N, C-alpha and C positions, 0 to 999 in steps of 0.2 A: 973187293972185300965185302963180304956179305954182312947185313945188319945183324946185330946181336939182340936177342930179346931182352927187354927190361927185366930187371929183377922183379920178383913177384910182389914185393911190398910196394915198390914205386908204381907199378901198374894199378894196384888197388887204390892207391892214393889219388892218382889222376882220375880214376872212375868216379870216386866219391866227389871230387871237385866238380866234375861235369854234371853229376846228379844234383849237386847243390845249386849250380847255376840254373839248371832246368827248373828246379823247385822254386827258386826265387822268382824266375820268370812267371811260372804258373801262379805263384802267390800274389805277385803284383797284378797279374791279370784278374785274379779272383777278387782282390781288394778293389781294383778299379771298377770291376763289374758290380760288386756290392755297393760301392759308392754311387755308381750310376743308378742302380736300382733304388737305392735309398733316396737320392736326389729326385728321381722321377716320382717315387711314391710321395715324397714330401711336397713336390711341386703340384702333383695331382690333388693332394689333400688341401693345400692352401688355396689352390686355384678353384677347386670345386666346392669347398666348404661354404655353407650359407653363412653370411655375415650375421652376427647377433643383432637383434632389434635395438634401435636407439631409444634412449629414455630422455625425453625433453624435460626441461626445468622451467618453472614459472618466473617471470620477471615482475609480476604484480601479485598482490595477495590473492589467495584462492577465492576469497569472498570480499567484495567491496560494497560499501553502502554510500549512497549519494542522497543527501537530504536537501530539500528545498528551503531556502532561507526564510526565516520568520520575521526579519527586521521590518520589512515594508508593511506587512499586515498588522504587526504590533503597533506601528505608528498610526494606523487608521483609528483605532480606539483612543490612543493617547492624544490624538489631535483634536478631540472633542473637549469642550469646556465642561460639559455636564457628564455624569456617569454614563459610560457607554461600553459596549462589547460587540465583538464580531467573531464569526466562525463560519464553518461550512458543514453542510449536512453530511458529506462523505468523510469527515474528519472528526476525531474525538477531541481535538484541541480547541481551546477558546482563548481569546485575547481580550482583556478588559482594562479599562483606564484606572481601576482601583480594585481593591479586595474587600471593600466594605459591603455590608448588607444594606439594601434600600427597600423602601416601601414599594410593593409591586402592584397594589390596587387590583384592577380586574384581570391582570395577567394571571391571577389566581385561578380564573375559570379554565385555563388550559389544564391545570392540575385537576380541577373538579371533573372535567371531561375524561381525562386519561385514567384517573383512578376509578371513576364510575364505569368506564368501558372495560377495565380489567375485571371488575366485579360482575358486571352484567354485559358481556361481549355482544356486539353485533358486527356483522360483516359489512364490508364496503358495498354500497348499493342496496342494502337491506334496511328495513325500518325498525325492526326490533319490537319488543312488547309494547302494549298500549297502556297509557296512564290516563286516568279520569280525574279531571280537575274538581276539587271540592271547595266548600266555603272556607276551609282552613287555608287553602292556597290564596284565596282572595284576601284573607286577613294578613297573610305574609306580604302580599303586594302593598297593602296599606301601611304596614310597618316599615317596609323599605322606603316608601315614598316619604315618610316622616324623617328618614335619614338622608333625604335628597339623593337616593339611589335611582338608577335607571330601571324601569319596569316595563313589562308588557301586560296587556289585559289577560285576566285569568278567570273567565266566567265559569261558574260551577256547572258541571255536567259536560264540559268540553273534553273530548277525547283527543289525546296527542300521542303520537308514537315516540319511542325513545329518540329516534333520529330528529324529530321535530323539536323535542325538548332541548337537545344538544344544539340545534340551530339557533334557538332562542337564547341559549346561554352564550354561544360563541360569536354570533354575528352582531346583534344589537347590544349584547352584553346585559341581558335582562337578569338583574339580581334576584328577583322573586323566583324565577324559574331555576336558578342555580341552587337556591335553598330547597325548593320542592324536589328537584332531581336528587340532591344528596340525601334527603330524608326518605325518598322513595327507594333508592338503591341500597342505602345502608341502615335505614331505620331511624336514624337521628343524625343531627349535625355532629354530635360528639363522636359517634361511631365513624362518621366520615373523616373527622380530624385525625382520629387514631389511624385509620387506613391510609390517609395521606402521608402521615409521618413514616409509616412502614414502607410505603412506596418510595418516598424520597430517599430513604436509607438504601433500599435495593438499587435505586438508579444512581447512587453516588452523588446526590445533590445535597452536599453537606451543609450549605448555608440556608437551604429552603426551610422556612417556618410558616405553617398554615394553621390558623385558628378559626377560620370560617370559610365557607365555600364561595363567597362572593368577591372578597378583596376589599370590602368596606372597612375592615379593621386595619388600623395602622400597624398592627402586629404581624401582618402577613409580609414576610421579608425574604429577600434572596440577594445574592451577589449578581453582578452583570454577567459574569462568566457562567454561573449556573443557569441564568435565564437564556443564554445562548443554547445551552444543552436542553433546556425545556423546549425551546423552539424546535430543535432537532427532533426531539421525541414526538412533538405534535405533528411534524411533517412526515415522520416515519410511520405514524398510525394512519392507515388508509381512510378510516371514517373521519377523523379529525381533519386530515389533509383535504379531503373532499369539501368539508363544510367551510373551512376558513378560506378556501379559494373562491367561494361564491360571493358575488356582489350583492345579490338579493334573492329572496325566495318567498313564495306565498305560503302562509300557514292558515288553513281554514279555521275560522273562528277567532283569529287574531288579526289577520290581514297580511299585506306584504311587509317584510322586514328587510332592512338594509344592513350591510356589513359596515361597521364603524371604522374599518381600516382606511385611513385617508390616502394611501398610495396603491390601493388594490388595483386600480385601473391602469397603472403604469405597465409598460412592456415587461413581461417576464415575472412580475410580482405574483407570488402564490400564497400570500397570507402574511402575518399569522394572527396577532391580537393586540388590541389597545387596552390601556388601563389608565383611568383618570380618577383622582380624588383631589380635594382641596389641599391636603397635606402632601400627597405623593407627587402632585403635578401631572404632567402629560407624559405617559409612558407608551412605548410601542416596541413590540417584537415584530420584525418584518423579515421577509425572505424574497429573494429574486433568483430566478433561473437564468442561465446563460450557457452558451456553448463556446468553449475556448479551444481553438485548434482541434476541433472535432470531439472534445470531451465535454459532456454535459456536467455542469456544476451548479450547486445552489448555495448562495451566500446567505447568512443569517446576521441580522444586526439587532442591537438592543439600545434603545434610547430611553433614558430615565430622567425624570424630574425636569422635563422641558417646560417652557413658559406657556406654550399654547399648542394648539393642534398643528398650526403651520410650522412651528419650530421642530416638533418631533417628526413631521413629514419630511422637511428639508434635510434634517440631520440624518435621517434613515436613508434617504436617497443617496446622500453623499457617501455614507459609510458602505452601502451596498456596492456602489460604483467603484469605490476605491478598493474594497476587498476583492472584487472580481478581477480588477486590474493586476493584482498580485499573483494570480494564477498564471504560470508561465510554462512554455515548452522548454524543457531542460535537455541539453545534449549530454547523454550518459556515456556515449562511446563514439569515437570517430573511426572511420574506415582506415585500415592500415596501422592501427595502434599496435605497437610491439607488446605482446603479452607474455612472451617466453622465447626460448631458444633451444636448439639441440646441437650438441657437438657430434659431428659425424665421425666416421672411423679414422679419417686422416687428421683429425684435430681441428678441422674447420668448423666455425660456429655458424649455424643457419638461423636467422630470425624467424619467429612464428608470430603472425599478425592476424588481427581481426579482418574478416573478409567484407564486413559492412559496418555501418554505424548504427546507433540506436538513440532514439529520443523518446521522451514521455512528457505529458502534461501533468505537472505536479502541483497540488495544493500546498501552500506553505506548511512546512513541518512534515510533509509526507516524505517517505524514503523509498528509493529504488535500490535493489540489490543485484550486483553482477557476480555470478559464480562461474569461475573458469575451470574447466577440466581438460587435461591433455592426455593422449594415449601414446603408446609406443609406435614407432614408425620405421620404415625401411626405405630403400632407394625409390624415389618418386620425383616426378617433375615439379617445378614451382607451382604453387597454388593447390597442392594436395592437402586434403583435410586431415588435420591431426588432433582435433578436439572441438570444443564448443564453449560458448559463453551463454549462460542462461540469464536473461535480463528479466527480472521480476519487478513489476510495478503494481501500484494499487489497483490498476485496471486490467491486469493480466500478465502473461509471460510470452516471451519470444526467444528464439534461438539464433545466435550469430555464430557462424563457422569460424574456426581458427585454422589458418592455412600456412604452408611454408612460403616464405618470401623469396627463396631461391631454390633451385633444384638440389635434391639430395642424391648425389651420384656415388656409385661404388668405386673404390680405388682400383688402380691398374694392378696387373699381375705382380710387377716388381715390388709394389708396396705390400701386397699380400705376402710375397715371399719373405720380405724382411720384417714383417710385423705379425708373427704367428700368435703371439699372446693375445692380441686384439682380435685376430681372425677367429681364434677358437674360444674367445670369450673368457680368457683367463684374467685379463685386465680390461678396464674401460678406456675408451679414447679420452684424451685430455686436450683441452684447447691450448 
């Protein structure tokens, strides 16, 4: 029996079914192909995309200040029974046993010299203009002698340079030449007193009162703290510093003159000035240089109202020694100090540390500043530089590198594949 052809409608239906099956197969293939292409493209994108730079964070303040303790140096002045003060040439700070004003006697002559040199400057090593001694100067000498003041000969006709006048004023403390110098430079003692008051105000010496250029007056007053500053100003002036450091000098027509400073021959002592009257007692502003751990420093002491020359010398030596002992080498930073961290792409935190330490010799009250800056970073081995610490001290600056304490490594492909938001920088890694 032969096969009968299917009815027309049934044949069409079967054809459509076969076509649908074929279409579905091709659709599945196309979908799979598309998925493979998309996965491949995504894999290539996440695998090849450069990872975003990492932003570190500080674990310390961006700027830190470290100050040297003042307690020990304050105790130096406080430990003296009579009015006293100490300080350092390289510091604006002064420490005194009291805030009272005291009679300063011939310490006044430091003011006379400094104010006179401001009005009539001469350079270090130069002699300046010439002054001719007159009979009026000899009369000044006689008047000072009647007041029991220290004098030097003043023969009429003698020619002295400004430098020699200052040597006579500052070394043997000749009162007659202090008056003659003030009148020569300013025209009168009254004009000098006015100039001295203006100078004291400019220099911030609030307690300083000057009524004559010699210090014979009981009304010449200052606090111990301001006298420390006066000593600094004297040592900072090249001409005055040269003169007060001399033990003796020859002045033609007068003779050899000696410095009245009783400790000038001590090691490192560089001046500065004595002052003595019956009412003031024995005063001394002194200074000594030393090198502490490679840093040159100069201490200044003020001893007021001592009983005699030996007492002011002994107390000055003690204060200078003790003040210099308070200058210490301070450790500002240790090597390996953690100053920050960075969270890498996979959430791991890597410490950032100082590659070296830093020290400085600080005078009491001085401050060192540490300023830390960090930059962005990428994958790098341990020890890679990511920033720096600027260490600023009164004597200069230095740089200390900040480095990674561990390696910063890129994550593997699977991590990239599963963390697209971090890879493409849409979000930041979190620890």
